[in-house]
C-alpha positions, -999 to 999 in steps of 0.1 A, spaced: -229 -810 -265 -245 -791 -236 -279 -800 -222 -304 -772 -227 -323 -762 -195 -361 -760 -202 -376 -764 -167 -370 -728 -157 -398 -706 -143 -406 -669 -147 -432 -643 -137 -437 -606 -144 -452 -573 -133 -455 -541 -152 -422 -529 -136 -400 -560 -137 -397 -596 -147 -382 -625 -125 -366 -657 -139 -356 -687 -118 -331 -712 -133 -325 -745 -114 -288 -756 -110 -296 -793 -109 -271 -801 -82 -242 -782 -97 -221 -762 -72 -225 -724 -72 -188 -717 -79 -190 -735 -112 -219 -713 -126 -209 -687 -153 -235 -659 -159 -236 -635 -188 -262 -608 -191 -270 -578 -213 -301 -557 -218 -316 -583 -242 -296 -616 -237 -292 -639 -206 -269 -669 -204 -263 -693 -175 -236 -720 -181 -230 -748 -156 -216 -778 -175 -231 -799 -187 -262 -777 -186 -268 -745 -205 -296 -719 -203 -299 -691 -229 -328 -666 -233 -333 -638 -258 -357 -615 -239 -389 -602 -254 -379 -566 -249 -349 -546 -236 -344 -543 -198 -324 -520 -175 -290 -537 -176 -274 -516 -148 -303 -522 -124 -306 -560 -131 -295 -585 -104 -286 -622 -103 -285 -642 -70 -271 -677 -68 -281 -698 -39 -304 -726 -26 -298 -746 -58 -312 -719 -82 -302 -687 -99 -328 -659 -94 -328 -630 -119 -346 -597 -115 -348 -575 -146 -364 -540 -143 -383 -532 -175 -376 -501 -196 -413 -498 -205 -441 -504 -180 -461 -529 -199 -468 -566 -196 -449 -588 -221 -471 -619 -220 -441 -641 -229 -405 -643 -218 -385 -649 -250 -385 -630 -282 -398 -646 -314 -362 -644 -328 -349 -668 -301 -355 -698 -325 -331 -683 -350 -296 -696 -342 -278 -669 -362 -296 -642 -342 -289 -659 -309 -252 -661 -319 -250 -624 -327 -268 -615 -295 -245 -638 -275 -214 -621 -291 -228 -586 -284 -235 -595 -248 -200 -608 -244 -185 -577 -259 -205 -554 -237 -195 -574 -206 -158 -571 -216 -161 -533 -222 -179 -528 -189 -151 -547 -171 -124 -526 -188 -142 -494 -178 -146 -505 -142 -109 -515 -141 -97 -482 -155 -120 -463 -132 -106 -482 -102 -70 -475 -113 -78 -438 -116 -95 -436 -83 -65 -454 -66 -41 -429 -82 -62 -400 -71 -63 -413 -35 -26 -418 -35 -20 -382 -47 -44 -368 -22 -27 -388 6 7 -376 -5 -4 -340 -6 -20 -342 29 11 -359 43 34 -331 29 11 -304 43 11 -320 77 49 -324 76 54 -288 65 31 -275 92 49 -296 119 83 -284 106 72 -248 107 59 -252 142 92 -267 154 112 -239 137 91 -212 153 96 -228 187 133 -230 181 134 -193 171 114 -183 201 137 -202 225 168 -188 208 155 -152 212 146 -159 248 180 -173 256 196 -144 237 178 -118 257 187 -135 290 224 -138 279 226 -102 268 210 -90 300 235 -108 321 264 -96 299 253 -60 301 250 -60 339 284 -76 342 300 -51 318 285 -22 338 299 -36 370 334 -40 355 333 -5 339 329 11 372 362 -4 384 382 2 354 404 33 353 405 57 324 438 44 311 425 9 306 394 22 289 414 43 266 436 13 256 405 -8 249 389 19 228 421 23 208 424 -15 202 387 -17 191 391 13 168 422 -3 152 403 -36 147 373 -19 132 395 1 109 412 -30 96 378 -48 92 363 -19 73 394 -18 50 391 -55 42 353 -52 36 360 -22 13 385 -42 -7 361 -72 -10 332 -49 -21 354 -32 -46 363 -65 -62 326 -75 -62 316 -42 -79 343 -46 -106 331 -82 -114 294 -71 -113 300 -42 -136 319 -65 -161 290 -90 -160 264 -62 -164 282 -48 -194 281 -82 -211 244 -90 -202 227 -56 -201 206 -65 -232 191 -96 -216 162 -90 -191 164 -125 -176 201 -121 -167 193 -87 -152 166 -103 -130 191 -130 -120 217 -104 -110 192 -85 -89 183 -117 -70 220 -125 -65 226 -90 -52 198 -94 -28 213 -127 -16 247 -110 -12 231 -82 9 215 -108 32 249 -126 35 266 -94 47 242 -90 76 261 -94 109 249 -110 141 271 -100 171 262 -133 189 278 -155 161 315 -160 153 329 -150 119 327 -186 106 291 -190 118 281 -159 99 296 -171 66 272 -193 46 300 -203 22 320 -217 50 290 -236 64 281 -249 29 317 -262 24 315 -277 59 283 -295 50 299 -308 17 328 -323 37 304 -340 61 284 -353 31 315 -367 14 325 -385 47 290 -401 50 279 -380 80 246 -369 64 229 -357 97 258 -334 104 257 -322 68 220 -314 72 227 -294 104 254 -274 86 232 -266 56 202 -257 78 223 -233 98 236 -217 66 200 -214 54 191 -195 86 220 -171 79 213 -168 41 179 -182 31 182 -171 -6 211 -195 -16 196 -222 -38 227 -245 -35 220 -249 3 185 -263 -4 197 -285 -33 226 -300 -12 203 -306 18 179 -324 -6 207 -348 -15 213 -355 22 176 -363 27 177 -387 -2 206 -406 15 185 -408 47 153 -417 27 135 -386 38 119 -383 4 92 -358 13 118 -334 27 140 -340 -4 111 -330 -27 104 -299 -6 141 -287 -6 145 -295 -44 114 -275 -52 127 -245 -31 160 -246 -49 143 -245 -83 121 -216 -71 153 -197 -61 170 -206 -94 146 -184 -113 150 -169 -139 166 -198 -159 199 -185 -173 230 -204 -185 248 -196 -152 224 -217 -131 217 -245 -157 238 -271 -139 222 -263 -106 187 -266 -120 195 -299 -136 208 -313 -103 177 -301 -84 154 -317 -110 172 -350 -109 171 -351 -71 134 -343 -70 127 -369 -97 147 -395 -77 126 -388 -46 93 -391 -66 105 -425 -80 114 -438 -45 78 -429 -35 66 -449 -66 53 -417 -82 70 -427 -115 50 -403 -137 61 -372 -117 97 -385 -115 98 -390 -152 87 -355 -158 116 -341 -138 141 -364 -155 129 -354 -189 131 -317 -179 167 -323 -167 175 -341 -200 163 -311 -220 188 -290 -200 217 -315 -205 209 -337 -235 245 -352 -235 241 -367 -200 241 -404 -207 233 -414 -171 202 -392 -170 190 -406 -203 195 -442 -191 176 -435 -158 148 -419 -177 145 -449 -200 143 -472 -169 116 -452 -153 96 -452 -186 99 -490 -187 85 -493 -152 56 -471 -161 48 -491 -192 51 -524 -173 28 -512 -145 2 -500 -170 3 -534 -188 -2 -553 -155 -31 -530 -144 
């Protein structure tokens, strides 16, 4: 049975009341303090101090200081009046003391839960803010580097073209009319053959496009998708005289990047996809494939950025780009999970599962992510 402490001291003013409880030689780390707006308890076995205050006090502003062999309490009063006594008249009733003790314990537990939850929310907010700032800085740095590369390339191109032009002028002065005529005939024959091949390819594209349009003309989303694909095709047909035929073909570059990826050369694959993007920036598969390479190299921020760009270009959502949207969502969700942003990753996995409900692997991965989130919430 605990020994009740009765040799405590107290004093008051109109604003606050001070209570001093002696520890009787007990170490400070063994002292357990429980306070509410009406009840005070200090337990340091075998001693016990309990007090039911005469009137309610400001619980949030109250302080307790342990040191020098005593516990000093300072309780600000809610009403600016003198009490004349410390304890309430109901302090002698054991049942009332028991109820007040349980209420104080419950309030303390609820306050601790609120503080714990608030700390977790603040931590998550700070992590999200840090992630967004890092992504902004990385995007700005990448943009700066790309701009510098473009400026250097244009500068070198101007220098190279200037030298080539002066050399051509010098040679043309020494060429006779016969040689020039043969060259012109050869160039004209090559241009004629090239235009004939392009005409055949465009004819085939027009036939296929007309067939698709005849099937989908009643669906506005499909028409919007076709317009975007036509715009991408027009960009693909732009010719740069300084590049070879293969370097101007984004399909060839994409296939080259795929072969590099399959052989495990992820850096070379990224270079191939990046060059293809400069040639044709409206092809979503290039961004999605580059996101997969960044995942292999653990460049998770870049993988998230490329996956998001691929999803942006895969709009509007139609059956023809369903598989591509599903891949981009899975890759972005994987990158989020690697950054321990499991809630955002689960959202992408669930969106991919809606597109492909029969995919057992995606369903299994989503269940694992959900278990991680549940276990982390239980631990916190």
